[in-house]
N, C-alpha and C positions, 0 to 999 in steps of 0.2 A: 540764390542764383537763379537766372533766368532760364526759361527753355527757349527753343528757336523753332520757328515754323518751317517745315521742310519745303523747299522749292528748288527748282532748277532754273538755269539760265541758258540763253542761246550760246551756241558755239562761240568762242572768243577770238580764234586766231586764224591767220592766213598761212602761218607756218605749217609744215608738215606734222601731223601728230604721230605718235608712237603706236600706230595701229597694229604693229607686229606683236605687241603684247596681249592683244584681244585673245589669241589662240591658247594662251597660258592662263587665262584669267580663272578659269574652274579649278585648275590644279592649285594655283596659287591660293585661292580662297579656301580650298580644303587642307592645305598643308602648311605653307610658310607663312601665310598672311596672318593666321592667328598667333603663331609662335612668335615672329618678328614683332608684332604690336605688344605682347607681353614683355619681351626683352627690352623695348625701348621705353617702357612706362617709367621706370626708376630714374634713367639719365634725363629724360625730358622733365620730370617732376623736379629734380635737383637743379638743373641748369637753366631751365626756362620758367616754368610754371611758378616756382618759389619766388620769382622776380616780378610777377604780374599781378594785377588785381584779381579779385575773385570772379568778376563778370566780364573778363577779357574776352575780346573777338580774336580768333585764331585762325589762320589759313594753314591747312594741312596739304602742303605742296607735294605733288606725286603720291597722293594718298592711296593709290592702289584699291584694295577691296575693303578699305574703310574700317579695318578692325581698330586701328588707333584713333581714327575719327570718333568712333563710338566710345572708346575710353574717355576721351577728352569731353565728349558731351555728357557723359555720367558724372563727370566732375563738376558740371554746371557750366561750362564754357560754351560760347556761340562759336560754332566751328563751320568753316567752308571747306569741303574737299575739292581739291584740284587735281585732275589727272589727264594724260593724253590718250588714254585707252578707254574708250566706251564699254568695252567687255568688262574691264575692271570696274568701272563705275556702276554698272548693272548690279554686281554683287555688293558695292558699297551701299548702294540705295537700300539693299535688303539689311545689311548688317547694321547700318546706321540711319535709321527711317527718319529721324529728326534732324538730320544733317541737311546742309545745302551743298549740292555739287554741281561743278562746273567741268566742261570738258574742253581741252585746249592744250596748247604747246607751252611749256614753261618758259620757252625762249621769246615768247611775244604777248604774254597777257597783260591786261591793263585794269587794275583795280585801285585807282587813287586813294590813299588814305583811309583804307577801310580797316585795317588790323593792327592790333595791340602787339601780336606776335605772329611769327611765321616759323613752321617746322617743317623740315624735310628729313624724313628718317630712312634707315635701313640702306644707306650709300645710294640713295636713287640718283644723286647727282653725278655719280660716277658714269652713268649712261650718257651724259653730256660729253661729246667727243672732241670738242675743241676749246681753248681758253676763250676765243671769241664769242662762242654760243654760251659759255659758262657765264661769261661777263653780262650778256644779256639777260639771263636769268637773275643775276644779283640785282641788275638795275630795276628789273621788274619788282623784285621783292622790295627794294628800297622805296620805290614809288608806292607800293601797297602798304607799307607800314605808316603808322602815325608818327609823329614825333616822339622821340624817345622808345619807339617800338623795337622788339628784340627780334633777332633772327637766329635760329638754331638749326645745324644740320650736321650730318656726319659723313664722312668719306672714308674709303680705303686709300691708303697711300702706298707709294712705291715700296718702301721697305717691308711693310706688312705683306703686300702682294708677292713680292719676291720670295718670301718665306712660306707662304701657305698657297698661293695659286700655282701649283706644280702639276696640273693635269692628272690629279688623283681625285677619286670620289670623296666628297666631304660632308655630303648629306643624302638622305635617302629614306624611302619607307616603302612597305610592301602591304597593300590593302587586299581586300577580297577580289576587287575587279579590276585594279590597276597597281603598278608599281613605278616609281621614279627615282632618278638619281641625279645629282647636280655635281658637275666636274669644271672647275675654274681653271683657266690657263692665263699666263702673263708673260709678255715680252718685255724684259727689262730695258733693252736697247731703245725701243721706241715708245715704251710706257703704255702700250695698248694691251688689252686682254680681252677675254670673252669667258662666258660660263655657259656651259652645255647642259641642257634639261633633257635627259633621256627618258621617254615615257614607255611603259609596257602596258598594253591593255588586254584583259582576258577577252577570249571570244565569247559569243553568245553561247549559253550552255547547250544548245541543241547542236554545236558544231564540236564539242569536246569529244574525244575518243573514249571507248569504254575504260581504257587504262587510266586515262587522265580522271575520269569520274570516280574511279575506285580509290586513286591516290589523293583525291581532293581533300577529305576530312583531315588527313595527316598533314598536308602541306598547309591547310588553312590554321591548323593549330601551331604549326612550326613558325609560320609568318607572324602570327601574334606574339609568339615569345620573341622572336628576333627583334621586334619593334621596341621592346623594352631598352631603355638607355644603357642599362649594364651590359647589353649584348650589341651595342652598335658596331664594333669592329667586325663581328660576325656578319651582321646584316649588310654591311657595305661590301664585304667580301663576296657574298653571295650575289648581290646586285651586280658586281663586276662582270659576273658569269650568267647572268639571269636569262639571256636568250638560250643558252644551254640547258638551263633548269626548267624553263617554260617554253618549250619550242613552238607552242600554238599560240602564244601571246604576240600580239601586233607590236612592233618597235616603231617608234617615231622620235624625231630630236628637234629641238629648238635651241638655236645658239644666238646669244644677245651680246653685243659689243660693249665694253667699257673702256674707260681710261683712268690711269693712275695719276694723280696731280701732287707735286710736292708740296708740302704743308705751308712753306713760306711763300710759295707761288700763290696759294690760295689766300693767304693772309694779305698779300700785297694788292691782289685783285679786289678783295673786299674793301681795303682801304682806298683804292683807286676810284670806287664807285661812291664813296663817301661814308661808309661805315667806320665807327670808332670803337674803341675799347674791345679789340678783337682779342678774344681769349681762345686757347686750344687745350682741350681736355680730352680725357677718355671716358669710357663708359662708367667708371666709378665716381667721376667728378675730379680726379685728381690731375695734375700737370704732368704726370709721368708717361709721356708718349713713347711707346717702343713698337717694335716689329710684331708684337702680339695683339695689339689693338687698333682698331679705327680711330679716326681723329674726329672729335666734336669741336665744332666752331660755334661760339656764341659771340654776337656783335650787336651793336646798337645804331638805330639811326638817330642822330642828334637833333636837338631842337633848332629851329631855324629862327 
């Protein structure tokens, strides 16, 4: 398999980019980015890579901090990462130095006939808030694919979001200098939702009170233990009251809007753009879609 010379390209779009994700980039790079990349490796291998040639060219759409991009590069593919956040891409260039990265809006990029496969992972396309805009993304992907090229993406769907997006903490970690938690919310009536990232940052050591300094070794040990997967429930419970536990830590919050789309609605939209052989799977590759799993869509651009 061939390697790829790293390079960047000028900004591609007149649309508004998702610059609000810049402020979240460092935290995503430290926490969710690596984990999500690992979680997506198997379904991408099963549903997409197994159907492509060994030296296929790939577009990692909404690539974020580039952890998945690097995994694909290590497999020998030629990979372009595309994202609307320059902050995210700054980390992506570090995490995947042999990748090619472009900054722009997924609703308006133009890369005709460049790729054998396009992947968009970790429900990134739920951040597209209207069917009209989602269709633009699909049209751009269609143009970017070569004949018989494949498009794989996963999305959270309404039944899943109604069950799991209930305003409760679902993820979070506690590190030495910061802690964070993620709370998803979903309104089934209008199919809109959001997830809130709450961040707690420790003050500079010179501003700690004497009592805080004395307690610090105990708390540091406790936090390391709570980060064990076995103790997730206790960690999330502590995070729910973290401002009480750590009164001197600065609290801030970032809220990101999403939309839930019906699975059949997405399938019809793909077909309206011209995609064929649309399959709907779950993370293990089976067709047993339910409220516990996001939907994976795999489809093909036909030969002309």
